C-alpha positions as CSV (number, residue, x, y, z in Angstrom):
1,M,0.1,-16.0,16.6
2,T,2.8,-15.4,14.1
3,I,4.3,-17.8,11.5
4,R,7.4,-17.9,14.0
5,D,5.2,-19.3,16.7
6,V,4.0,-22.1,14.4
7,A,7.6,-22.8,13.4
8,E,8.8,-23.1,17.0
9,R,5.8,-25.4,17.8
10,A,6.4,-27.7,14.7
11,G,10.1,-27.6,15.1
12,V,10.9,-26.5,11.7
13,S,12.0,-23.1,10.0
14,T,9.6,-20.2,9.2
15,A,10.4,-20.9,5.3
16,T,9.2,-24.4,5.8
17,V,6.0,-23.3,7.4
18,S,5.3,-20.9,4.8
19,R,6.0,-23.5,2.0
20,A,3.7,-26.1,3.9
21,L,0.5,-23.6,4.5
22,S,0.8,-21.7,1.0
23,G,1.4,-24.7,-1.1
24,A,4.0,-22.8,-3.0
25,R,6.6,-25.4,-2.8
26,P,5.9,-29.1,-2.0
27,V,6.9,-30.4,1.4
28,S,7.0,-34.0,2.7
29,P,3.6,-35.5,3.9
30,S,5.0,-35.8,7.3
31,V,6.2,-32.1,7.4
32,L,2.8,-30.8,6.2
33,E,1.0,-32.8,8.8
34,T,3.2,-31.6,11.6
35,V,3.0,-27.9,10.4
36,T,-0.8,-28.3,9.9
37,R,-1.2,-29.6,13.3
38,A,0.8,-26.7,14.9
39,A,-1.0,-24.2,13.1
40,D,-4.4,-25.5,14.1
41,D,-3.4,-26.0,17.7
42,L,-2.3,-22.3,17.8
43,G,-5.3,-21.1,15.8
44,Y,-2.8,-19.4,13.3
45,S,-4.7,-20.0,10.0
46,G,-8.2,-19.4,11.7
47,N,-7.5,-16.2,13.4
48,G,-5.1,-14.5,10.8
49,I,-6.7,-15.4,7.7
50,A,-10.2,-15.0,8.9
51,S,-9.7,-11.5,10.2
52,A,-8.3,-10.6,6.8
53,L,-11.4,-11.9,5.1
54,R,-13.6,-9.9,7.3
55,R,-11.6,-6.7,6.5
56,S,-11.8,-6.9,2.7
57,R,-12.3,-8.8,-0.4
58,T,-9.8,-10.0,-2.9
59,D,-12.3,-10.4,-5.8
60,T,-10.8,-13.8,-6.3
61,V,-12.3,-17.3,-6.1
62,G,-10.5,-20.5,-6.0
63,M,-11.6,-23.7,-7.8
64,V,-10.4,-27.1,-7.2
65,V,-11.4,-30.1,-9.6
66,P,-10.2,-33.7,-9.6
67,S,-8.8,-33.5,-13.2
68,I,-8.3,-30.7,-15.8
69,A,-7.6,-33.4,-18.3
70,N,-11.2,-34.7,-18.2
71,P,-13.2,-32.7,-20.7
72,F,-16.2,-32.5,-18.5
73,F,-14.2,-30.7,-15.8
74,T,-12.6,-28.5,-18.4
75,A,-15.8,-27.3,-19.8
76,L,-17.1,-26.9,-16.1
77,V,-14.1,-24.8,-15.1
78,E,-14.6,-22.8,-18.4
79,G,-18.3,-21.9,-17.3
80,V,-17.4,-21.0,-13.8
81,E,-14.6,-18.8,-15.0
82,H,-16.9,-17.0,-17.4
83,A,-19.6,-16.6,-14.8
84,L,-17.2,-15.2,-12.3
85,Q,-15.9,-12.5,-14.8
86,Q,-19.5,-11.5,-15.3
87,A,-19.5,-10.9,-11.5
88,G,-16.2,-9.0,-11.5
89,R,-14.0,-11.7,-10.0
90,Q,-11.0,-13.7,-11.0
91,L,-10.4,-17.5,-10.8
92,F,-7.6,-19.5,-9.2
93,L,-7.6,-23.0,-10.5
94,C,-6.1,-26.1,-8.9
95,S,-6.1,-29.6,-9.9
96,S,-6.3,-32.3,-6.9
97,R,-5.1,-35.0,-9.4
98,S,-7.8,-37.3,-7.7
99,D,-5.8,-37.2,-4.5
100,P,-7.4,-36.3,-1.3
101,D,-4.1,-35.3,0.3
102,L,-3.3,-32.9,-2.7
103,E,-6.9,-31.6,-2.5
104,A,-6.4,-30.8,1.1
105,Q,-3.1,-28.8,0.3
106,R,-4.9,-27.0,-2.5
107,L,-7.5,-25.9,-0.1
108,R,-5.1,-24.6,2.5
109,S,-3.1,-22.7,-0.3
110,L,-6.3,-21.2,-1.5
111,V,-7.1,-20.0,2.0
112,A,-3.7,-18.7,2.7
113,R,-4.0,-16.6,-0.5
114,Q,-7.3,-15.0,0.8
115,V,-9.4,-16.0,-2.0
116,D,-13.1,-14.7,-1.4
117,G,-14.6,-18.3,-1.7
118,I,-14.1,-21.7,-3.2
119,V,-15.8,-23.7,-5.5
120,I,-14.8,-27.5,-5.5
121,S,-15.5,-30.8,-6.7
122,P,-14.2,-33.1,-4.1
123,V,-12.3,-36.3,-4.8
124,H,-13.7,-38.8,-2.2
125,G,-16.8,-38.8,-0.2
126,I,-15.1,-39.8,3.1
127,R,-11.3,-38.7,2.8
128,S,-12.3,-35.2,1.5
129,R,-14.4,-34.6,4.4
130,E,-12.0,-33.0,6.9
131,A,-10.3,-30.8,4.7
132,L,-13.6,-29.5,3.3
133,A,-15.1,-28.9,6.6
134,W,-11.9,-26.9,7.6
135,A,-12.2,-24.8,4.6
136,T,-15.8,-24.3,5.1
137,G,-14.9,-22.9,8.5
138,Q,-12.8,-20.4,6.8
139,L,-14.8,-18.9,3.9
140,P,-17.8,-19.7,1.8
141,L,-17.5,-22.8,-0.2
142,V,-19.7,-24.4,-2.7
143,Q,-19.5,-28.1,-3.9
144,V,-20.2,-28.8,-7.5
145,D,-21.0,-32.0,-9.4
146,R,-19.8,-34.3,-6.5
147,Y,-20.5,-33.7,-2.9
148,V,-19.3,-34.7,0.5
149,A,-22.2,-35.2,3.3
150,G,-21.8,-33.7,6.4
151,V,-20.1,-30.6,5.2
152,D,-21.9,-27.3,6.0
153,S,-21.9,-26.0,2.5
154,D,-24.0,-25.3,-0.7
155,W,-24.0,-27.8,-3.6
156,V,-25.2,-27.8,-7.2
157,G,-25.0,-30.7,-9.7
158,V,-27.0,-32.8,-12.0
159,D,-29.8,-35.0,-10.9
160,D,-28.1,-38.4,-11.4
161,D,-31.1,-40.4,-10.6
162,L,-33.2,-38.7,-13.4
163,A,-30.2,-39.3,-15.6
164,L,-30.2,-43.0,-15.3
165,R,-33.9,-43.1,-15.5
166,L,-33.7,-41.3,-18.8
167,V,-30.9,-43.8,-20.0
168,V,-32.9,-47.0,-18.8
169,D,-36.2,-46.0,-20.1
170,H,-34.6,-45.2,-23.5
171,L,-32.9,-48.6,-23.5
172,A,-36.0,-50.5,-22.4
173,D,-38.3,-48.8,-25.0
174,S,-35.5,-50.0,-27.4
175,G,-36.1,-53.7,-26.4
176,V,-33.3,-54.2,-24.1
177,T,-33.9,-56.9,-21.5
178,S,-30.1,-57.3,-20.2
179,A,-27.5,-54.6,-19.4
180,A,-24.2,-54.2,-17.7
181,F,-22.9,-51.1,-15.9
182,I,-19.4,-49.8,-16.0
183,S,-18.2,-47.1,-13.7
184,S,-15.6,-45.8,-11.4
185,T,-15.0,-47.4,-7.8
186,L,-17.8,-46.0,-5.2
187,T,-15.6,-43.1,-3.7
188,N,-17.7,-40.1,-4.5
189,S,-21.4,-39.1,-4.7
190,S,-21.8,-39.0,-8.4
191,T,-20.6,-42.7,-8.8
192,E,-22.8,-43.9,-5.9
193,L,-25.8,-42.2,-7.2
194,R,-25.4,-43.3,-10.9
195,V,-24.9,-47.2,-9.7
196,A,-27.9,-46.8,-7.4
197,G,-29.9,-45.2,-10.1
198,F,-28.8,-48.0,-12.7
199,T,-29.8,-50.7,-10.2
200,E,-33.1,-49.0,-9.5
201,H,-34.3,-48.2,-12.8
202,T,-33.2,-51.5,-14.3
203,A,-35.3,-53.2,-11.8
204,R,-38.3,-51.1,-12.5
205,R,-38.3,-51.7,-16.1
206,G,-37.5,-55.6,-15.8
207,I,-33.9,-55.4,-17.4
208,A,-31.7,-58.0,-15.9
209,V,-28.3,-56.7,-14.6
210,R,-25.5,-58.8,-16.1
211,D,-22.4,-57.1,-14.5
212,V,-21.4,-54.1,-12.6
213,L,-17.6,-53.4,-13.2
214,L,-16.0,-50.7,-11.2
215,G,-12.6,-49.1,-12.0
216,E,-11.9,-45.5,-12.9
217,Y,-13.1,-42.7,-15.3
218,S,-10.8,-43.3,-18.1
219,I,-10.6,-44.7,-21.8
220,A,-8.4,-47.3,-20.8
221,W,-10.6,-48.6,-18.1
222,G,-13.6,-48.6,-20.6
223,R,-11.5,-50.9,-22.9
224,E,-10.5,-53.3,-20.2
225,A,-14.0,-53.6,-18.6
226,M,-15.3,-54.3,-22.2
227,Q,-12.8,-56.7,-23.1
228,R,-13.8,-58.7,-19.8
229,L,-17.4,-58.8,-21.0
230,V,-16.4,-59.9,-24.5
231,A,-14.3,-62.6,-22.8
232,A,-16.9,-63.8,-20.4
233,G,-19.8,-63.8,-22.9
234,P,-22.5,-63.8,-24.1
235,L,-23.0,-60.1,-24.2
236,P,-25.7,-58.2,-22.6
237,D,-28.0,-56.1,-24.8
238,A,-26.5,-53.1,-23.4
239,V,-23.5,-51.5,-22.0
240,V,-24.3,-48.3,-19.7
241,C,-21.2,-46.2,-18.8
242,A,-21.0,-43.7,-16.0
243,D,-19.1,-41.2,-18.1
244,D,-18.1,-40.7,-21.8
245,L,-14.7,-41.6,-21.3
246,I,-15.5,-45.1,-20.2
247,A,-17.9,-45.4,-23.1
248,L,-15.4,-44.4,-25.7
249,G,-13.1,-47.0,-24.4
250,V,-15.9,-49.6,-24.7
251,L,-16.3,-48.5,-28.4
252,Q,-12.8,-48.9,-28.9
253,A,-12.9,-52.5,-27.3
254,C,-16.0,-53.3,-29.4
255,A,-14.4,-52.3,-32.7
256,A,-11.1,-54.3,-31.8
257,A,-13.2,-57.4,-30.9
258,G,-15.5,-57.2,-34.0
259,V,-18.4,-56.4,-31.9
260,A,-20.8,-54.3,-33.8
261,V,-22.5,-51.4,-32.1
262,P,-25.4,-51.2,-32.1
263,A,-26.3,-54.4,-33.9
264,D,-24.5,-56.6,-31.3
265,V,-24.7,-54.3,-28.3
266,L,-25.8,-50.9,-27.4
267,V,-23.7,-48.3,-25.5
268,T,-24.5,-45.2,-23.8
269,G,-22.3,-42.8,-22.0
270,F,-22.6,-39.7,-19.6
271,D,-21.8,-36.0,-19.7
272,D,-21.8,-35.3,-23.4
273,I,-18.3,-34.4,-24.0
274,P,-17.3,-32.9,-27.3
275,Y,-15.8,-36.3,-28.4
276,A,-19.2,-38.1,-27.9
277,A,-20.6,-36.9,-31.0
278,L,-17.4,-37.6,-33.2
279,S,-17.0,-41.3,-32.0
280,D,-17.8,-44.3,-34.2
281,P,-20.7,-44.6,-33.9
282,P,-21.7,-41.3,-32.5
283,L,-22.5,-41.9,-28.7
284,T,-25.9,-41.8,-27.0
285,T,-25.2,-39.9,-23.8
286,V,-26.6,-37.8,-21.1
287,R,-25.9,-34.1,-21.5
288,Q,-25.3,-32.2,-18.1
289,P,-26.5,-28.5,-18.0
290,Q,-22.7,-27.5,-17.5
291,D,-23.2,-23.7,-17.9
292,D,-26.3,-23.7,-15.6
293,I,-24.4,-25.7,-13.2
294,A,-21.6,-23.1,-13.2
295,E,-23.7,-20.0,-13.2
296,E,-25.7,-21.4,-10.1
297,A,-22.3,-22.3,-8.2
298,V,-21.3,-18.6,-8.9
299,R,-24.6,-17.5,-7.7
300,L,-24.6,-19.4,-4.5
301,L,-21.2,-18.3,-3.8
302,S,-22.1,-14.7,-4.2
303,A,-25.2,-15.0,-2.1
304,A,-22.9,-16.6,0.7
305,L,-20.4,-13.7,0.4
306,G,-23.3,-11.2,1.0
307,P,-24.4,-9.8,4.7
308,H,-27.1,-12.3,5.2
309,R,-26.2,-15.8,4.6
310,A,-28.9,-18.5,3.9
311,P,-29.0,-22.1,5.1
312,P,-26.9,-24.3,2.6
313,A,-28.7,-25.0,-0.5
314,R,-28.7,-28.2,-2.5
315,S,-29.6,-27.8,-6.4
316,A,-29.9,-30.9,-8.5
317,L,-30.4,-29.8,-12.0
318,A,-32.2,-31.8,-14.7
319,P,-30.1,-33.5,-17.3
320,S,-31.3,-34.3,-20.8
321,L,-30.6,-37.4,-23.1
322,V,-28.9,-37.0,-26.4
323,V,-29.7,-40.1,-28.6
324,R,-27.4,-41.0,-31.4
325,A,-26.2,-44.0,-33.4
326,S,-24.9,-46.0,-30.6
327,T,-28.3,-47.0,-29.6
328,G,-29.6,-47.7,-33.0
329,V,-30.8,-44.0,-33.8
330,S,-29.3,-42.0,-36.4
331,A,-27.1,-39.1,-35.1
332,S,-29.0,-36.1,-33.9
333,G,-26.1,-33.9,-32.7
């Protein structure tokens, strides 16, 4: 099959097929869907690209993350790039902008460029599944941080349940009897596991759950959610946040409302981005082993590129809790 065959089947020009499959230039969603369906029906991508991958290596790896503006993903990308450099490979970075459709386009573009493998933090637990399953059928793929169930690939990330156990135990030992949780909507594995961990471990330690507020991973959402808690009153003893960006927004809202942290409410984050130690007060947060996650992702990908591919592996790495002044303890770095 050739690109001309795909163009005739889709009823478009060969140039349009090239743009749609490579992602070099944007095309409308309807055209992308038509071209993709034609290519799949004819086996164009599966045959041509897979045979090229069997013949040679390009020493390149693609990586797709939901946002390069989020400091957590920026640090993760840096770790993967460094580990790949040590292995003699180059990184092609793509941002999906938290859009499953754009994520699918990025995956097709990377496959069309004949990268050796892909490292991805998927956007959505359900809407990302079809594109990830297709990409996994083309070349080795490792999911990091988040994962999509039902996709035959390796995964490495943090142990979210252990992370929430550390947070809740610290708060309970500090005398907390009520808490609220602020997170993103339940669209990916990390969010779901963190909400589940918060619910399980607050029940285990006898902490009353005042509210669970779901929005997005952003400072703006943290501010808005905390404003809602302040307006509803009375405040819980602690506010647990699913990432540091949310927690920074919470601290801003507390300062604006005259709510003292930690005197009036304790606040915790998740990720330990660089800004966490610089906030006022410095933020108690979960530190993810980002370098270890990156190194393990590259190791798993390298193993998958070898002659004897092992069954998919799942590696949940242990986090640590960095205790700072937002929970009533002097900053410790």
